[in-house]
Each structure stands twice: as C-alpha cells, then as structure tokens.
N, C-alpha and C positions, 0 to 999 in steps of 0.2 A: 786808247787809240781811236781816232775818228777816221772812218773810211766810207766814202760814198754816202755821207749823211747819217751813218749809223755809228754808234759807240760800241767798242769792243774792249772788254777788260783784259789786260795782260798782267801776268804775275809781277810783283814788285821786285823779285829777285833778278838781278841783272844777268846772272849766268843761266838762269832758266829761260829768260827771253832770248838770249843768244843761242841756246840749244834749240829752242822752238824754231827760230828763224833759220838756223842751219839745216835742221831736219826738213823744213818746208822746201828749201832750195834743193836739197838732195833728192827729196821725193819728186820734185818737179822735173828733175833730170830723167826720171823713169816715167815720163808722161805717156809712153806707149802702153803702159799697163792700165787695166781698169781701175777706176776710182782715183788713181793718181793722175795728175795732169799738169800741163804747162802753166796753168793758173797759179800753181803753188810757188813758182819762182818769184814773180813780182811780189806776192804776199810775203814770202820769206825775206825778200830784200827790204820791204817796208818795215817788218819787225826788226830786222838787223839794223836799220838806219836809226833806230831809237838810241842804240848804244855804241855804234861804231862810226866814227867820223868819216872814214873813207867811203862807206856805203851811203852815209847821209849826203856827202857831196855829190855822189853819183845820182842819187835820187833827186836832188835839187836841180842838177843839170838836166836830167831827163824831164822833169816837170816843166822847166823853162822851155826846153825844146818842143815838147808836146803842146804847150800853150801857144807858142809862136806859130807852130804849124796849123793849129786849129784856127787861130785868128786869121792867118793868111787864107786858109781854105774858106772860111766864112766870108771874108771880104771878096774873094774871087767869085764865090757863088752869088753874092749880092750884085756884083758888077755884071755877071752874066744874065741875071734876071732883069736888070735895068736895060741891057742892050736888046733883049728879046721883046720888051714891052714897047 
C-alpha cells in the first residue's frame, strides 16, 4: 500500500487485512483514549478499501470530493492574491 509517498507492506491474506482494517476503525472510535485516535478511522478505511468494493467506492468519492475542494480553494486563493496586487 502506498500512502503519502511511503510504501507499507500489508499481509497477503485477505481476511487478515480485513481484520486489521476493522480493528483500526474500531480503535478510532475510542479516540478519546490515549494512543488511540481519530487518525485510525481513515487508515482503517484505506486498508478495508483494498478488499471491500463498498468501502473502495466511498474512498474514491471522498478522494474526488477532496481534490475538487482543494483545487477550488487553490484557485480562489490565487484570485485573491491577484486582486490584492
């Protein structure tokens, strides 16, 4: 799995990947505890998206949404800079 420019090795066993992803999501729900955090939920969903088509579609939609929002924000910022100059 490649994430933020780094490679992470995941187990070849499908059920082990699903278990790891599920545990990450569940652990993220207990984000108020030390060590566990909300960061575990997106990571678990990314791991689950490898094997589960429903989660894969959700991840792709969120990627498209985030990319559009980022581009709109970037364009708006560039326009604001031009009007200031």
